[in-house]
Structure formats: C-alpha cells, structure tokens
C-alpha positions, 0 to 999 in steps of 0.5 A: 555157060556149062553146068554139072549135072544140070547146076550153072558154072562159071567159065574163065577165059575167052572161048576159042572158035574154030579159025583161031590159032591155038595158044602156046600153054605151058603144062606138066607131063607125068615125069614133071617135066614142062610140056608145051603145043609147040613141043608136039610136032605132028600134023594134026593135034587134038585136045582132049580136055577132061575134068578128071580122069578118074570119073566115067565120062572121061574115062570113055572119052579118053579110051575112045580117043586112045583106040579110034585116034592112034594114027600116024600124023596126029597126036591125042594130048588128054588134059586135066587138072589131075595130078601128073601122078594120078594120070599116069596111075591111070593110064597105068591101069587102063591100058593107054599108050596111044594118047599124052596125058597132061596135067594143068593143075600148077598153073592153070595155064592151058585153062586160061588161055582156051576158056576151060577153067570152071571157077567153082570147082578148079576143074576143066570143063570138057571140051575137045580141039582139033588142030591143023598141021598150022596149030589153027583150030579146024573144031572145037566143041565145048560141052554146055553140060559137062557130064555129056560126051563130046561127038565123038564122030565130029571130032574123029571125021574132022581128024579125017578130013585134015590128013 
C-alpha cells in the first residue's frame, strides 16, 4: 500500500512484476491523438509514471530520464493523469525533448492495467517499468512513498544491460 506524505492510499489494478509481458494500453499524446504501447517500436522502453509533472519530484524524475536515457534504441514514455495541454506546456517550459509525455486522464486505461491508479486522488502512483525489445518487463519499481524518488541508477543500469 503506497503512502502520500505518510498517509495510506489505495492502489487499483494488479501490480505487474519482472517477467510479465507489458499490457498494451491506450493514452493520449499532447495533440490529443490516441497512442498505444504497440506504437513504439524501440528496442527498449522505459515507462516513467508520475502523479503530476507540476510537482517537484515528478519534474526532477522526468528531467533525469530526459537527460540520462536519450540514447538510440531507447524510448522514454512519461505517463501521468495531467491533461495533454498541461504536459505540452510543461515540456515546452522545461526544454524536455528526448522523452514522450502521455496522458491517461481520459480512460485510466494504463493505470488500471499497470496497477498505478491511486483511488483517493485519481492520480498515478510513482512507478518505473523497463521493457525489453519484446515488451517483457525487465525492471519494475512501485514506490512505497509517492513523494520519494525512484532508484534512478537501477533503471539506467537495467537499460545499459539490455542494450
């Protein structure tokens, strides 16, 4: 059970684990186009899940992955329930250009399939998934405390190992 500033929260959906095949999902890009996991054909995918890009830890997490994982053959998808317009505004003001922000606000399809929906807040919990070229989950981290940072080194090292 995750917490937010020490207060317990309820996650909906089943948690995924290493070895699972990542489910396809439907989300919106910044132009309101429907996107699915199957649309991204890079060998390695990192799915960085954040509650909201407009918060400090989410901002830092997204900037870190933008800087550290901008390699050929790696696509980073940052998913939140922020509106697509807010995601586009944030990316523009932050100078983010190596990752793709996607919104799950409409249907919560990603959140329900990946077990990241925080029932009480209708936000995503903080989580990171690293997928290999067959969309098999090679690394997963659901944070117990939403305000904490993920283990960046573990994600970066797993991406390097898969290359």
